[in-house]
MARSELUM-122373 format. One record per atom (N, C-alpha, C, O): x, y, z; residue in three letters. Coordinates in steps of 0.001 Angstrom, whole numbers, padded with zeros to 6 digits, always signed. Layout:
BEGIN
XYZala ...
This chain:
BEGIN
+117758+110578+055890met +117928+111580+056861met +119236+112194+056499met +120161+111571+055977met +119254+113528+056827leu +120548+114495+056340leu +121338+114002+056933leu +121054+113393+057965leu +122779+114120+056407ala +124041+114034+057054ala +124047+115192+058214ala +123106+115986+058206ala +125029+115315+059173leu +125127+116344+059995leu +126677+116960+060088leu +127677+116355+060475leu +126578+118425+059592leu +127985+118927+059812leu +127588+120069+061004leu +126563+120294+061647leu +128886+120643+060959ala +128822+121854+062276ala +130176+122417+062142ala +131183+121714+062052ala +130174+123818+062129thr +131601+124652+062252thr +132375+123931+063315thr +131941+122937+063897thr +133523+124473+063533ala +134318+124015+064766ala +133669+124802+065930ala +133571+124352+067071ala +133345+125709+065633thr +133023+126884+067043thr +131493+126359+067502thr +131063+126661+068616thr +130756+125606+066627ala +129513+125106+066806ala +129630+123771+067618ala +128980+123562+068642ala +130373+123033+067157arg +130997+121976+067835arg +131595+122026+069429arg +131306+121278+070363arg +132428+123050+069403asp +132989+123455+070743asp +131667+123767+071840asp +131611+123337+072992asp +130678+124590+071192ala +129621+125120+071911ala +128770+123901+072335ala +128354+123749+073484ala +128543+123031+071298leu +127672+121768+071692leu +128495+121077+073097leu +128055+120650+074164leu +129422+121154+072726arg +130514+120155+073917arg +130286+120679+074995arg +129861+119919+075866arg +130464+122085+075340ser +130294+122800+076508ser +128850+122905+076948ser +128571+122988+078144ser +128059+122903+076134leu +126459+122548+076762leu +126179+121373+077179leu +125346+121179+078064leu +126812+120478+076619arg +126795+118736+077161arg +127295+118626+078819arg +126763+117842+079604arg +128377+119530+079180val +128876+119517+080290val +128416+120554+081187val +128547+120371+082397val +127866+121675+080728ser +127220+122679+081560ser +125810+122451+082004ser +125318+122670+083111ser +125129+121856+080669asn +123619+121583+080897asn +123152+120495+080103asn +122623+120646+079002asn +123426+118967+080880pro +123342+118245+080114pro +121494+117554+079601pro +121131+116673+078821pro +120810+118434+080448gln +119436+118164+080097gln +118973+119063+078973gln +117991+118778+078287gln +119721+120186+078792leu +119234+120942+077481leu +120160+120230+076688leu +119605+120025+075608leu +121309+119748+076692phe +122137+119044+075650phe +121109+118073+075219phe +120796+118194+074035phe +120471+117092+075913val +119755+115956+075365val +118532+116492+074338val +118171+115946+073296val +118025+117672+074917leu +116653+118540+074320leu +117350+118772+072876leu +116889+118301+071836leu +118485+119534+072948val +118914+120159+071662val +119382+118599+070673val +118863+118413+069573val +120157+117835+071124ser +120342+116727+070618ser +119149+115920+069730ser +119266+115371+068634ser +117871+116056+070662thr +116777+115129+070109thr +116176+116203+069101thr +115620+115778+068088thr +116247+117379+069294trp +115793+118525+068416trp +116762+118131+066744trp +116289+117941+065624trp +117904+118127+067104ile +118580+117901+065934ile +118350+116644+065239ile +118486+116754+064021ile +118032+115442+065665ala +117570+114451+065083ala +116459+114608+064299ala +116597+114285+063119ala +115233+115084+064703glu +114244+115239+064097glu +114363+116039+063134glu +113715+115704+062143glu +115177+117339+063010val +115388+118201+061962val +115951+117376+060660val +115553+117520+059505val +116878+116560+061076arg +117593+115956+060138arg +116728+114883+059533arg +117063+114545+058398arg +115871+114385+059965ser +114627+113570+059416ser +113770+114124+058943ser +113094+113602+058057ser +113524+115488+059449asp +112174+116443+058602asp +112557+117637+058587asp +112062+118387+059428asp +113445+118115+057731pro +114273+119554+057641pro +113258+120507+057253pro +113559+121683+057455pro +111949+120239+056662ala +111140+121276+056424ala +109757+121414+057528ala +108852+122244+057437ala +109892+120454+058461gly +108786+120289+059459gly +108599+121124+060349gly +109294+122140+060384gly +107719+120910+061173pro +107567+122199+062367pro +108568+122372+063358pro +108540+123269+064200pro +109603+121362+063236arg +110808+121758+064333arg +111801+122487+063661arg +112823+122702+064313arg +111755+122857+062678ala +113183+123525+061563ala +113091+124628+062067ala +113554+125326+061165ala +112776+125418+063011gly +112649+126674+063474gly +112432+127825+062378gly +112205+127645+061182gly +112544+128966+063009arg +112299+130156+061873arg +113260+130385+060814arg +114481+130314+060952arg +112649+130659+059769ala +113684+130805+058404ala +113905+132323+058273ala +113218+133221+058760ala +115125+132429+057432phe +115268+134069+057122phe +116732+133976+056053phe +117729+133257+056117phe +116383+134886+055234arg +117205+134787+053979arg +118710+135492+054254arg +118742+136684+054558arg +119700+134874+054162leu +121056+135598+054115leu +121350+136493+052934leu +120721+136538+051876leu +122225+137075+053226asp +122434+138150+052013asp +122970+137600+050571asp +122897+138283+049550asp +123527+136255+050614asp +124020+135409+049610asp +122866+134366+049171asp +123144+133327+048573asp +121550+134730+049517gly +120407+134048+049007gly +120167+132663+049815gly +119157+131990+049605gly +121054+132321+050653thr +121171+131161+051305thr +119716+131328+052397thr +119377+132449+052774thr +118980+130125+052803thr +117970+130469+053745thr +118528+129703+054783thr +118910+128558+054541thr +118645+130290+056150ala +119062+129874+057603ala +118128+129715+058258ala +117175+130479+058103ala +118077+128804+059096arg +117065+128651+060369arg +117515+129091+061607arg +118728+129063+061812arg +116811+129466+062414leu +116932+129895+063677leu +116121+129253+064736leu +114892+129203+064699leu +116819+128789+065633leu +115739+127956+066698leu +116464+128549+068122leu +117671+128790+068131leu +115559+128776+069400thr +116056+129151+070333thr +115622+128230+071377thr +114650+127486+071237thr +116478+128293+072618phe +116122+127245+073411phe +116428+128156+074866phe +117366+128954+074843phe +115696+128021+075981his +116124+128813+077246his +116973+127667+078040his +116649+126497+078248his +117925+128223+078344asp +118937+127810+079202asp +118892+128317+080567asp +119390+129385+080925asp +118209+127416+081376met +117884+127407+082914met +119132+127965+083750met +119207+128870+084581met +120051+127115+083237val +121456+126959+084168val +122181+128435+083943val +122534+129123+084901val +122374+128870+082457ala +123061+129818+082269ala +122204+131239+082458ala +122719+132348+082594ala +120756+130939+082435gly +120126+131909+082723gly +119596+132978+081279gly +118889+133985+081310gly +120225+132320+080134arg +119912+133086+078882arg +119443+132021+077895arg +119486+130800+078041arg +118974+132752+076828asp +118742+131726+075568asp +119999+131137+074869asp +121162+131539+074837asp +119547+130335+074462leu +120594+129281+073512leu +120236+129565+071854leu +119122+129168+071513leu +120928+130100+070979ala +120681+130054+069940ala +121382+129252+068852ala +122596+129047+068820ala +120390+128770+067864ile +121106+127682+067129ile +120738+127885+065613ile +119628+127554+065197ile +121565+128362+064908ile +121610+128562+063478ile +122167+127593+062545ile +123346+127247+062618ile +121213+127062+061514trp +121683+125913+060487trp +121250+126474+059375trp +120570+127499+059409trp +121600+125855+058220ile +121424+125675+056868ile +121088+124456+056368ile +121147+123434+057052ile +120721+124479+055166leu +120531+123115+054351leu +121942+123264+053470leu +122002+124136+052603leu +123101+122361+053729asp +124111+122422+052964asp +123913+121392+051749asp +123667+120188+051821asp +124076+122138+050694glu +123917+121075+049120glu +125184+120889+048530glu +125269+119966+047719glu +126162+121549+048755glu +127241+121718+047875glu +128048+120652+047739glu +128612+120556+046650glu +128312+119608+048758ser +129017+118356+048578ser +128088+117393+047750ser +128489+116235+047638ser +127119+117668+047267gly +126242+116693+046380gly +125111+116150+047376gly +123976+115962+046936gly +125386+115925+048570asp +124540+115237+049417asp +124042+116266+050133asp +124906+116999+050615asp +122570+116638+050424pro +122187+117317+051417pro +122476+117180+052702pro +122432+116004+053065pro +122752+117936+053515ala +123226+118062+055091ala +122780+119269+055757ala +122563+120372+055256ala +122682+118919+056876met +122283+119915+058051met +123576+120704+058524met +124290+120125+059343met +123929+121900+058114arg +124938+122280+058691arg +124932+123334+059806arg +124664+124513+059573arg +125232+122878+060996ile +125133+123867+062004ile +126219+124857+062287ile +127343+124568+062697ile +125712+126199+061994val +126357+127429+061547val +127091+127802+062959val +128319+127793+063053val +126144+128161+064156thr +126639+128595+065334thr +125525+128084+066192thr +124369+127780+065897thr +126290+128065+067544val +125538+127973+068681val +126015+128752+069800val +127110+128643+070353val +124904+129696+070125gln +125793+130542+071110gln +124419+130963+072074gln +123244+130799+071748gln +124905+131522+073284his +124112+132105+074237his +123862+133641+073822his +124786+134311+073361his +122680+134124+073991val +122231+135611+073767val +121411+135945+074586val +120944+137083+074564val 
């Protein structure tokens, strides 16, 4: 299983989601656990290439409470030697 890393902004957004929409938070948490177990699997989201050559992945959920989509962008971070899922951003769009 991949380690889990997140930017401070992403962690804050997830904490806020846990308060504002606990049901969606559980869904997102389950998704994160599944991706950590199988990062190339069907739950990994849409892949796109960043300017620096890194492949990022995007997944969206509809937040019924906020009335907008929640976008999560993550990358496979291998800089520390051990691969990790790094959540770069979590934001409503």
